[in-house]
C-alpha positions as CSV (number, residue, x, y, z in Angstrom):
1,M,-4.6,18.7,-14.7
2,M,-1.0,17.6,-14.0
3,R,0.7,14.3,-13.3
4,C,4.3,14.3,-12.2
5,P,4.8,11.1,-10.1
6,E,8.5,11.6,-9.4
7,L,8.8,15.4,-10.0
8,Y,9.3,17.6,-7.0
9,Y,11.5,20.5,-6.2
10,Y,14.0,20.5,-3.4
11,L,13.6,23.5,-1.1
12,G,17.4,23.8,-0.7
13,K,17.4,22.4,2.8
14,Y,17.4,19.2,4.7
15,S,15.0,18.2,7.4
16,R,16.5,17.5,10.8
17,L,15.4,13.9,10.3
18,G,18.3,13.5,7.9
19,G,16.8,13.8,4.3
20,P,15.9,16.5,1.8
21,V,12.6,18.3,1.8
22,G,10.9,18.6,-1.6
23,E,8.0,20.8,-2.7
24,L,5.5,19.1,-5.1
25,G,4.5,22.1,-7.1
26,I,1.3,22.5,-5.2
27,D,1.5,25.0,-2.3
28,G,1.2,23.0,0.9
29,A,2.3,19.6,-0.4
30,W,5.8,18.6,0.7
31,L,7.7,15.3,0.3
32,Y,10.1,14.4,3.1
33,E,12.9,11.9,2.4
34,H,14.3,10.6,5.7
35,Q,17.6,9.0,6.5
36,V,17.2,5.2,6.9
37,W,19.7,3.1,8.9
38,Q,20.0,-0.4,7.6
39,D,22.0,-3.4,8.8
40,Q,21.6,-7.2,9.2
41,R,18.7,-6.8,11.5
42,G,16.6,-4.7,9.1
43,R,15.9,-1.0,8.9
44,F,15.3,1.9,11.3
45,F,14.2,5.5,10.7
46,E,12.6,8.4,12.7
47,M,9.2,8.9,11.2
48,F,8.3,12.1,13.0
49,R,9.8,14.5,15.5
50,G,7.5,17.4,16.4
51,N,10.0,20.1,17.3
52,D,12.1,19.4,14.3
53,F,9.2,19.3,12.0
54,A,7.9,22.6,13.3
55,R,11.2,24.2,12.5
56,D,11.0,22.9,8.9
57,L,7.4,23.8,8.4
58,G,7.3,27.1,10.3
59,Y,4.6,25.9,12.7
60,R,3.9,22.9,14.8
61,L,1.8,20.0,13.5
62,E,-0.5,19.3,16.3
63,V,-1.3,15.6,16.1
64,A,-4.9,15.1,17.1
65,Q,-5.4,11.6,15.6
66,V,-3.4,8.9,14.0
67,N,-5.1,6.7,11.4
68,C,-4.1,3.3,10.0
69,S,-5.7,1.8,6.9
70,V,-5.0,-1.6,5.2
71,S,-6.0,-1.8,1.5
72,R,-5.7,-4.6,-1.0
73,Q,-4.4,-4.0,-4.5
74,G,-6.7,-1.9,-6.7
75,V,-8.5,-0.1,-3.8
76,I,-8.7,3.7,-4.2
77,R,-9.4,5.8,-1.1
78,G,-10.3,9.4,-1.6
79,I,-10.4,12.1,-2.7
80,H,-11.0,13.4,0.8
81,F,-10.8,16.9,2.3
82,A,-12.2,18.8,5.2
83,D,-13.7,22.3,5.8
84,V,-11.2,25.0,6.5
85,P,-10.9,26.1,9.2
86,P,-9.9,23.9,10.8
87,G,-9.2,21.5,8.0
88,Q,-7.2,18.4,8.4
89,A,-3.5,18.3,7.5
90,K,-2.0,14.9,7.0
91,Y,1.5,13.4,7.3
92,V,1.4,10.1,5.4
93,C,3.6,7.1,5.6
94,C,3.3,3.7,3.9
95,V,4.5,1.1,6.5
96,S,3.8,-2.0,4.5
97,G,3.6,-2.6,0.8
98,R,3.5,0.2,-1.8
99,I,1.0,3.0,-2.7
100,M,0.5,5.8,-5.2
101,D,-0.3,8.8,-3.0
102,V,-2.1,11.7,-4.7
103,V,-2.5,15.3,-3.7
104,V,-5.3,17.3,-5.4
105,D,-5.6,21.1,-5.2
106,L,-9.3,21.7,-4.5
107,R,-8.8,25.3,-3.2
108,I,-10.9,27.8,-5.2
109,G,-8.7,30.6,-6.4
110,S,-5.4,28.7,-6.0
111,P,-2.9,29.1,-8.9
112,T,-2.9,25.3,-9.3
113,F,-6.6,24.7,-8.8
114,K,-7.6,21.2,-10.1
115,A,-3.9,20.2,-10.5
116,W,-2.8,16.9,-8.9
117,Q,0.5,15.4,-8.1
118,A,1.4,11.7,-7.3
119,V,4.3,10.2,-5.5
120,E,5.1,6.6,-4.7
121,L,5.4,5.7,-1.1
122,D,6.6,2.3,0.1
123,D,7.8,0.4,3.2
124,S,11.5,1.2,2.6
125,G,10.8,4.0,5.1
126,G,12.4,6.8,3.3
127,R,9.5,8.9,2.1
128,M,6.7,10.8,3.9
129,L,4.1,13.1,2.4
130,F,2.8,16.2,4.1
131,I,-0.5,17.6,2.9
132,A,-1.7,20.9,4.3
133,E,-5.3,21.8,5.2
134,G,-7.6,22.3,2.3
135,L,-5.8,19.9,-0.1
136,G,-7.5,16.8,-1.3
137,H,-5.9,13.4,-0.6
138,A,-6.3,10.0,-2.2
139,F,-4.2,6.9,-2.7
140,T,-4.3,3.4,-4.2
141,A,-2.5,0.2,-3.2
142,L,0.0,-0.9,-5.8
143,S,1.1,-4.0,-3.9
144,A,-1.0,-7.0,-3.0
145,E,-1.7,-5.3,0.3
146,A,-0.6,-1.9,1.7
147,T,-0.8,-0.4,5.1
148,V,-0.8,3.4,5.4
149,V,-0.4,5.4,8.6
150,Y,-1.1,9.1,8.7
151,L,-0.9,11.7,11.4
152,C,-3.8,14.2,11.3
153,S,-4.0,17.7,12.7
154,S,-7.6,17.5,13.7
155,P,-9.9,14.6,14.7
156,Y,-12.5,13.1,12.3
157,N,-15.5,15.4,12.0
158,P,-18.3,13.8,10.0
159,G,-20.0,17.1,9.5
160,G,-17.0,18.8,8.0
161,E,-15.6,15.9,5.9
162,H,-16.2,15.8,2.2
163,G,-15.1,14.0,-0.9
164,V,-14.7,14.3,-4.7
165,H,-15.0,11.3,-6.9
166,P,-11.5,9.9,-7.5
167,L,-12.3,8.9,-11.1
168,D,-13.7,12.4,-12.1
169,P,-12.5,13.0,-15.6
170,D,-12.4,16.8,-14.9
171,I,-9.5,16.1,-12.6
172,G,-8.1,13.2,-14.6
173,I,-5.9,11.3,-12.2
174,S,-4.1,8.5,-14.1
175,W,-4.9,5.7,-11.7
176,P,-3.4,2.3,-12.7
177,D,-6.2,0.0,-13.9
178,A,-8.9,2.5,-13.0
179,A,-11.5,0.3,-14.7
180,S,-11.1,-2.3,-12.0
181,A,-10.8,0.2,-9.1
182,I,-12.4,-0.8,-5.8
183,L,-14.2,2.1,-4.0
184,S,-16.2,2.4,-0.9
185,G,-19.9,3.2,-1.3
186,K,-19.2,6.7,0.1
187,D,-16.4,7.4,-2.3
188,A,-18.3,6.0,-5.3
189,A,-21.2,8.3,-4.5
190,A,-19.0,11.4,-4.1
191,P,-19.7,14.3,-6.4
192,G,-17.5,15.4,-9.3
193,L,-15.4,18.5,-9.0
194,E,-17.9,20.7,-10.7
195,Q,-20.7,19.4,-8.6
196,A,-18.7,20.0,-5.4
197,L,-17.9,23.5,-6.6
198,A,-21.5,24.3,-7.4
199,A,-22.6,22.9,-4.0
200,G,-20.2,25.2,-2.1
201,L,-18.2,22.3,-0.7
202,L,-14.8,23.3,-1.7
203,P,-12.5,25.5,0.4
204,T,-11.0,28.7,-0.9
205,Y,-7.3,29.4,-1.3
206,E,-7.7,32.6,0.7
207,A,-9.2,30.7,3.7
208,C,-6.5,28.0,3.6
209,T,-3.6,30.4,3.4
210,A,-5.1,32.6,6.1
211,H,-5.4,29.5,8.3
212,T,-1.8,28.5,7.7
213,R,-0.7,32.0,8.6
214,S,-2.7,31.8,11.8
215,L,-0.7,28.7,12.8
216,R,2.7,30.4,12.6
217,P,4.0,32.1,15.7
C-alpha cells in the first residue's frame, strides 16, 4: 500500500504538447504536464493530440468514448476497472475545480499489486493522467464542485465493468475525510480487494501487458 501524492518520475523526455512526462511508479500510469499559455484573456492549452500522444506512448490511444462527470466535494467515484482484453484506458483531465485522482494496481502478478498512487489535478490545465488498461481508477472532489473529463479507449460495457470498494482497508487509500465520503449505491456495494480476487474479477498482469504489446505496431 503506497501513497505518494506528488511523487512521480520523469521519463527523461518531454511530450510534444510542451511538458514533461512522468511515470507514477505503477507500470501503465503516466502523468503529463502540458504547457499552458496565459494572458489577460485567460488560459489555453492543448489537452490531447492523437499523433503526438502515440509517439510518446508507443501506440495510438483510440478514443471510443468521452465521459464528463460533475461531483460535489466529498464524492468518491471508483475504484473502477474493466475486463482485459479489451480493458478501458483513460486519459483524465479536471476542467473545473480540483480533485485527488487515484490509480490502483489491481493486476494479479504485478510487482506493484495493491499499490496506489494519487495526484492532484485541477483546472489550471497543466496536468493530465493516463491510466492503462487493467488499472483501477478512482477520484474525489476536493473543491466545492469538480468537473472531470476523460477520454476512454473503449465504450462502456456493463458486462465487463467492475469495481472494488474505495474504502477497502486492504488497499488503504488515504482519502480526505473518508468518514463523510459520498458514494453511489453501486460503489458502496462493491466487493473488497480480497473478495474481488476470490471471485475471479481482477485482471492479470500478464494479460494486461500482452494487451499493451498487441497495441504497438
